[in-house]
C-alpha angles and dihedrals in degrees: 000000000000124000090252089054091048091052091046091049091052091050091047092051090049090054092046090052091052094046097044097076090049095058111120134150089241095057105061093166090065090047089054092051090048094051092048091049090050089052091050091049091053091051092051096046098037094243119151114266142170117266115275108274096210140305118338109259100166093106094056092044092048092050091052097042102037107024112028097034102014142055102246108084091151091058091049090051091049093051091047090051091053092049092050089054089061097047 
């Protein structure tokens, strides 16, 4: 694993740790972000994963949920940074 991958994995794990406590059945947008972050983590670390289900949208969702309407702009920025690394 390259240094860039190691740094991206650390950022991804940080985002997953922040999102994990927010997972609820009534907040499907957070579930979507979580699943996309899990997919990204698998790609970075070489773990098996399901095929990509479509374009990554976690950055847009995070901006809407955590920055525009929420109180976690740093988390939204982190998720957007991870998504950009995969584009």
